[in-house]
N, C-alpha and C positions, 0 to 999 in steps of 0.2 A: 801192062802198065810198067811193071818193074823192068821188063826187058827193054822197053823204050827208054826208060830212065838210064839204064846201063849203057845203051848206045849213045845217048846224048852226053853222058859224062865222058865217055871215051872220045867222042868227037871234040868236045870242049877242051879236054886235056891235050889232044894232039894239035889243036889249033893254037892253044896258048903256050905250048912247049917251045921254047926259043931255040934250043940246039940239042942235037942228039950226039954231039961230040963228047969230049972228055968231061964236060960238066953235067952230063945227063944224070948221073947219080945225085949230085947236089940239087939239081933242078927238081927231080922227082921227090926228094926229101922235103924241099921247100913247098912243093905243091901239097904233099900229104900233110904237112904241118898246118898250113893255112886252111885247107879244105876240111880236114878232120876237126880242127879246133872250132872253126865256125859252125860246123855241123852240130857238135855237142853243145856249144853255147846256145845256139838257136833252139835246140831240143829242150834244154834245161829252162831257158827263159819262157818258152811256150808252155812247158809243163807247169811252171810256177804260176803263170797267168791263168791258164785254163783250169787246171786241176786244183791248184792251191788257193787261188783268189776267186775262182768261180766265174771268170770272164768267158764270154762266148768265143767260139773258134775264130771268127773274123777279127775281133778285137785283139785276141791273143797273137794272131799272126801279124796284124798291123803294128803291134808293139814289138814283137820279138825280132822281126827281120831288120828294121832300122837300128834297133839297139845292138844287134850282133854286128852289123856292118860298121856302125859308129865305133864300137869297141875295137874292131880290127883295124880301122883307119887310125884311131888314137894310138894303138900299139905301134903301128908302122911309122907314124910320125915321130914317135918318141925315140926310135932308133937313130943313132947319130949318123950312120953311113947310108941312109936310105936316099936313093935318087928318085926322081919323078917316074922314070920307067919302072923301077923296082916297086914303087908304091902302086902304080897302075896294075902291074902283073899280080902283086899280092892281093889287091882288091878283087881282081878277076877270080883268083883262087878262092878267096873268101866267099864270093858270090856263088861259086860252084858248090861249096859246102852248104851254104844257106839253101840253095835250090834243091840239093839232095834232101835236106831236112824237111823242106816244105812238101816235096813229093812223097816222102815217107809218111808225113802227117796226114796228107790227103789220101794216100794209098791204103793206109791201115785205119783211117777214121778214128783217131783217138784224140 
């Protein structure tokens, strides 16, 4: 399961990566920032809902995923220099981070 997740993340990253030219480092940092932040926010919101408030797994996931994506969209919309293509790319990166979090939650059953 984890190996499949690893391959899926690599495929999504290569698909979403716009250029391997001089901006490759900046793009990789941008990907890591959005995916990593979305991953941790989703894990924390899920943990608060499931462990802290005692909600069941499904309810916790149904709450944490849209909340995380809404926070990511709100952050990106607040940036003054965000273009539509930049917002779309950032939301894909956020989605990859949330997907990683959901796979870990299901894979380790916590």
